[in-house]
matplotlib code that plots the C-alpha trace (Angstrom):
import matplotlib.pyplot as plt

x = [16.3, 14.5, 13.7, 10.0, 10.3, 12.4, 9.5, 6.8, 8.8, 9.2, 5.6, 4.5, 6.7, 5.2, 1.7, 2.3, 3.3, 0.5, -2.0, -0.7, -3.1, -2.5, -5.3, -5.9, -8.6, -10.1, -12.0, -13.4, -16.6, -19.0, -18.5, -14.7, -13.8, -12.7, -14.0, -12.4, -9.1, -9.2, -9.7, -6.9, -4.4, -4.8, -5.9, -9.1, -12.7, -13.5, -15.2, -18.4, -18.2, -21.1, -23.3, -24.5, -23.6, -24.7, -21.3, -22.9, -24.4, -21.7, -18.1, -17.6, -14.9, -13.1, -10.4, -8.0, -4.8, -4.0, -5.1, -8.1, -9.6, -12.2, -14.2, -14.9, -18.2, -18.2, -16.3, -18.0, -21.6, -24.8, -24.4, -20.8, -19.7, -16.0, -15.8, -16.8, -15.5, -12.0, -13.1, -16.1, -14.0, -10.9, -8.9, -5.7, -5.6, -5.2, -1.7, -2.3, -4.9, -5.9, -7.8, -9.5, -11.1, -12.2, -13.4, -12.9, -11.0, -13.4, -12.9, -14.1, -11.2, -8.8, -10.1, -9.8, -6.3, -5.1, -6.4, -4.6, -1.4, -1.7, -1.7, 1.4, -0.6, 0.5, -2.0, -1.7, -3.7, -5.2, -6.8, -8.8, -10.3, -7.2, -8.2, -11.1, -8.9, -9.7, -10.1, -10.0, -6.6, -4.8, -2.5, -2.9, 0.3, -1.0, -4.3, -2.4, -0.2, -3.3, -4.9, -1.7, -1.4, -5.1, -4.6, -1.4, -3.0, -6.0, -3.8, -1.1, 1.4, 3.6, 1.9, 2.3, -0.7, -1.0, -3.0, -4.7, -7.0, -8.7, -9.6, -6.1, -4.2, -2.3, -0.4, -1.4, 2.1, 3.6, 0.9, 1.6, 5.3, 4.6, 2.2, 4.9, 7.6, 5.2, 4.9, 8.6, 8.1, 5.2, 6.6, 8.5, 5.7, 3.1, 5.4, 5.7, 2.0, 1.4, 4.1, 2.5, -1.0, -0.7, -1.0, 2.4, 2.3, 6.0, 8.9, 10.4, 7.2, 7.6, 11.2, 10.1, 7.6, 10.3, 12.5, 9.6, 8.9, 12.5, 12.2, 9.0, 10.9, 13.7, 11.1, 9.3, 12.5, 13.4, 10.0, 10.5, 14.0, 12.6, 9.9, 12.6, 13.8, 10.3, 10.7, 7.3, 8.1, 6.6, 5.0, 7.7, 6.9, 3.2, 4.1, 6.7, 4.0, 1.7, 4.4, 5.3, 1.7, 1.1, 4.3, 3.5, 0.0, 1.3, 3.9, 1.1, -1.0, 1.9, 2.2, -1.5, -1.6, -5.0, -5.7, -8.2, -5.8, -2.9, -5.1, -5.9, -2.2, -1.0, -1.6, 0.5, 3.2, 5.3, 6.1, 2.4, 2.3, 5.1, 3.3, 0.1, 1.7, 3.0, -0.2, -1.6, -0.5, 0.2, 2.6, 4.3, 4.7, 6.3, 8.7, 9.7, 10.6, 13.4, 14.9, 14.1, 17.7, 18.1, 14.7, 15.8, 19.0, 17.0, 14.7, 17.7, 19.8, 17.0, 17.3, 21.1, 21.7, 22.9, 24.9, 22.1, 19.6, 21.7, 22.0, 18.2, 17.5, 20.0, 18.4, 14.9, 16.0, 17.9, 14.9, 12.3, 14.6, 15.7, 12.1, 10.7, 13.2, 12.7, 8.9, 9.5, 11.5, 8.7, 6.1, 8.2, 8.8, 5.0, 4.2, 6.8, 5.2, 1.8, 3.2, 5.1, 2.0, 0.0]
y = [-23.0, -26.0, -26.4, -26.2, -23.0, -21.5, -22.2, -20.9, -17.7, -17.0, -17.7, -15.4, -12.6, -12.9, -13.0, -10.1, -7.9, -9.1, -8.4, -5.0, -2.1, 1.6, 3.6, 7.0, 9.3, 12.1, 15.1, 18.3, 19.7, 17.7, 18.0, 18.8, 15.8, 13.3, 10.3, 11.4, 11.9, 8.4, 7.0, 9.1, 8.0, 4.3, 4.5, 2.5, 3.6, 2.2, 5.3, 6.4, 9.9, 12.2, 10.1, 12.2, 10.3, 11.9, 12.0, 14.0, 10.7, 8.1, 7.4, 5.9, 3.2, 2.1, -0.6, -1.5, -3.7, -3.0, 0.6, 1.6, 5.1, 6.5, 9.6, 11.0, 12.8, 16.4, 17.2, 18.7, 18.6, 17.7, 14.1, 13.8, 16.3, 17.0, 15.3, 11.9, 12.1, 10.8, 7.8, 7.0, 6.9, 5.5, 8.5, 7.3, 4.2, 6.2, 6.5, 9.6, 12.4, 14.3, 17.6, 18.1, 21.4, 23.0, 26.4, 28.5, 26.8, 26.1, 26.7, 23.2, 21.8, 24.1, 22.9, 19.2, 19.7, 21.3, 18.3, 16.0, 17.9, 17.5, 13.8, 14.0, 12.9, 13.6, 15.7, 16.9, 19.6, 19.1, 21.9, 19.8, 20.9, 23.0, 23.1, 25.3, 28.0, 31.3, 34.9, 38.0, 39.8, 37.1, 34.3, 30.7, 31.0, 34.1, 32.4, 29.4, 31.7, 33.4, 30.0, 28.8, 32.1, 31.8, 28.2, 29.0, 32.1, 30.1, 27.2, 29.6, 27.1, 26.9, 23.8, 22.6, 22.7, 20.3, 21.4, 18.5, 17.9, 14.6, 15.7, 16.4, 14.5, 17.6, 17.1, 13.5, 12.1, 14.6, 13.8, 10.1, 10.7, 12.7, 10.1, 7.4, 9.5, 10.3, 6.6, 6.4, 7.2, 4.8, 1.5, -0.1, -2.6, 0.2, 2.1, -1.0, -1.6, 1.9, 1.7, -1.5, 0.0, 3.5, 4.2, 4.7, 7.8, 8.3, 6.1, 6.7, 5.2, 2.1, 1.8, 2.0, -0.7, -2.9, -2.4, -3.4, -6.5, -7.6, -7.5, -9.6, -12.1, -12.4, -13.0, -15.7, -17.3, -17.7, -19.3, -21.8, -22.5, -23.4, -25.5, -27.3, -29.3, -30.4, -34.1, -35.1, -36.5, -34.5, -31.7, -29.2, -29.4, -28.4, -25.8, -24.3, -23.8, -22.3, -20.0, -18.8, -18.4, -16.1, -14.2, -13.7, -12.5, -9.9, -8.7, -8.2, -6.4, -4.1, -3.0, -2.7, -5.4, -6.9, -10.2, -8.6, -5.8, -8.3, -10.6, -7.6, -6.8, -10.3, -10.5, -7.4, -7.6, -10.7, -9.5, -9.6, -13.2, -14.1, -12.3, -14.1, -17.5, -17.7, -16.3, -19.9, -23.0, -24.8, -22.0, -22.0, -25.8, -25.3, -22.7, -25.2, -27.7, -25.3, -26.2, -29.9, -31.0, -28.8, -30.0, -33.7, -32.8, -31.1, -34.1, -36.4, -34.1, -33.3, -36.7, -36.4, -35.2, -31.7, -31.0, -32.3, -30.1, -27.0, -27.9, -28.4, -25.0, -23.3, -24.9, -23.9, -20.3, -20.1, -21.6, -19.1, -16.1, -16.8, -17.4, -14.5, -11.9, -13.0, -12.5, -9.1, -8.1, -9.2, -7.3, -4.2, -4.3, -4.6, -1.8, 0.4, -0.4, 0.6, 3.7, 4.8, 4.4, 6.9]
z = [17.8, 16.2, 12.6, 13.4, 15.4, 12.5, 10.1, 12.5, 13.3, 9.6, 8.9, 11.7, 10.4, 7.0, 8.4, 10.7, 7.8, 5.6, 8.3, 9.1, 8.4, 7.8, 9.2, 7.7, 8.9, 6.8, 8.2, 6.8, 5.4, 3.3, -0.4, -0.1, -2.2, 0.4, -1.5, -4.8, -2.9, -1.5, -5.0, -6.4, -3.7, -4.5, -8.2, -7.5, -7.3, -3.8, -2.4, -4.0, -5.5, -5.9, -3.6, -0.7, 2.4, 5.7, 7.4, 10.2, 11.4, 10.8, 9.8, 6.4, 6.1, 2.9, 2.8, 0.1, 0.1, 3.8, 3.8, 5.8, 5.1, 7.5, 6.7, 10.1, 10.9, 12.0, 15.2, 18.2, 16.8, 18.6, 17.4, 18.3, 21.0, 21.6, 25.0, 23.5, 19.9, 20.5, 22.5, 20.2, 17.0, 18.6, 17.3, 19.0, 16.7, 13.4, 11.9, 9.8, 9.5, 6.4, 6.7, 3.3, 2.4, -0.9, 0.3, 3.4, 6.2, 9.1, 12.8, 13.7, 11.7, 13.5, 16.9, 15.9, 14.6, 17.8, 19.8, 17.4, 17.9, 21.6, 21.1, 18.8, 15.7, 12.1, 10.2, 6.6, 5.0, 1.5, -0.5, -3.0, -6.4, -7.1, -10.8, -9.8, -8.3, -10.1, -9.2, -11.5, -11.3, -9.4, -10.6, -9.4, -7.4, -5.7, -4.8, -3.4, -1.3, 0.1, 1.0, 2.8, 4.7, 5.8, 7.0, 8.9, 10.5, 11.8, 13.0, 14.4, 12.9, 9.7, 8.3, 4.7, 2.4, -0.5, -3.5, -5.3, -8.2, -8.6, -12.1, -13.4, -10.6, -9.7, -6.4, -5.9, -6.4, -4.0, -1.4, -1.7, -1.2, 1.9, 3.3, 2.7, 4.5, 7.4, 8.2, 8.8, 12.5, 12.8, 11.7, 8.8, 8.2, 7.8, 5.5, 3.3, 3.3, 2.1, -0.6, -1.9, -2.1, -3.4, -7.2, -8.9, -10.9, -11.6, -12.6, -9.1, -7.6, -9.7, -8.6, -5.0, -5.6, -7.1, -4.0, -1.8, -3.9, -3.7, 0.1, -0.1, -2.2, 0.4, 3.2, 1.3, 0.2, 3.9, 4.5, 1.7, 3.0, 6.4, 4.9, 2.7, 5.7, 6.9, 7.3, 5.7, 2.3, -0.6, 1.4, 0.6, -3.2, -2.7, -0.1, -2.4, -5.1, -2.5, -1.2, -4.7, -5.8, -2.8, -3.4, -7.1, -6.3, -3.9, -6.4, -9.0, -6.4, -5.5, -9.1, -9.5, -12.3, -12.5, -14.3, -16.8, -17.7, -18.2, -20.4, -22.7, -23.1, -23.6, -27.4, -27.9, -25.2, -24.6, -21.1, -20.3, -21.4, -19.0, -16.1, -16.9, -17.5, -13.9, -12.3, -12.0, -10.3, -13.6, -14.6, -11.2, -11.6, -15.0, -13.4, -10.7, -13.4, -14.4, -11.0, -11.1, -10.6, -7.5, -6.3, -6.5, -4.7, -2.0, -1.6, -1.0, 1.1, 3.5, 5.1, 5.6, 9.2, 9.8, 6.7, 4.4, 6.2, 5.6, 1.9, 1.7, 3.3, 1.0, -2.1, -1.1, -0.4, -3.8, -5.7, -4.5, -4.6, -8.2, -9.3, -7.2, -8.4, -12.0, -11.6, -10.1, -13.1, -15.5, -13.5, -13.4, -17.1, -17.7, -15.3, -17.0, -20.4, -19.1, -17.5, -20.7, -22.8, -20.9]

ax = plt.figure().add_subplot(projection="3d")
ax.plot(x, y, z, "-o")
ax.set_aspect("equal")
plt.show()
């Protein structure tokens, strides 16, 4: 394989993962809290809450960091009859389905679920607004048990029911973990995309994000290594900065660290200063100066046939991996500080 094809293959692999989308469909009755659930999953207000959208007439789509949520309209209605619904909304293209309900479980949802099952689709059941559960003479656990039994009776299947509250965040962490595991059978790339996008609400979630970020570092280190033997003088330096800039931006996004948030914390937390410093090209250039000796060696060795090319590739890989892993550690420390303060 040629040097150029090595670089192009690595570039395509990175781009394929970055362009991967996780498509999640939500269905259920209006007012069940689907928009609030979307916001709780990712920790961002991308879906408008409390605004009456006529989902009987259209599907509402919300996208964030590789996740695409679609609030489907009612199934088997006069507007969207059953025989056209799957084709019209390209149901086969969704990776996961969430049935969201806050009151009585409806027959239409049961029918839709059975059709999904026929196609081998994964569907999770979410009883939202769990903080509103109350009935005289019954405990919360008894009420939840009754709801589970009612759902399972209607579906004629022993399905799991998640109880969530977008007000107290009850059950959101467990739901995110289940969504992550459910993507195991779909693809590793989709599983990674979900892990990078969902809101970390436990220390275990942050550790998972750290693991994902380390994998990203290795990929981009390989990309930089392939570029290190590009024979055009000087181009590898600028591309290294571009590669690291993109990598660092993705690491921050994975941890949910936004620039404004980091700037507010910088006067009080040294680690926030470090994360902020390397968020711009000038900071990345300063970081590269720490590897100036290696960079000079790479610039010379790249023109030495065969052996020199191998040295150049190794230097490029080592440079980005060292810098990338160090930045992951800084972002992880900052995310842990933010998590611990809540």
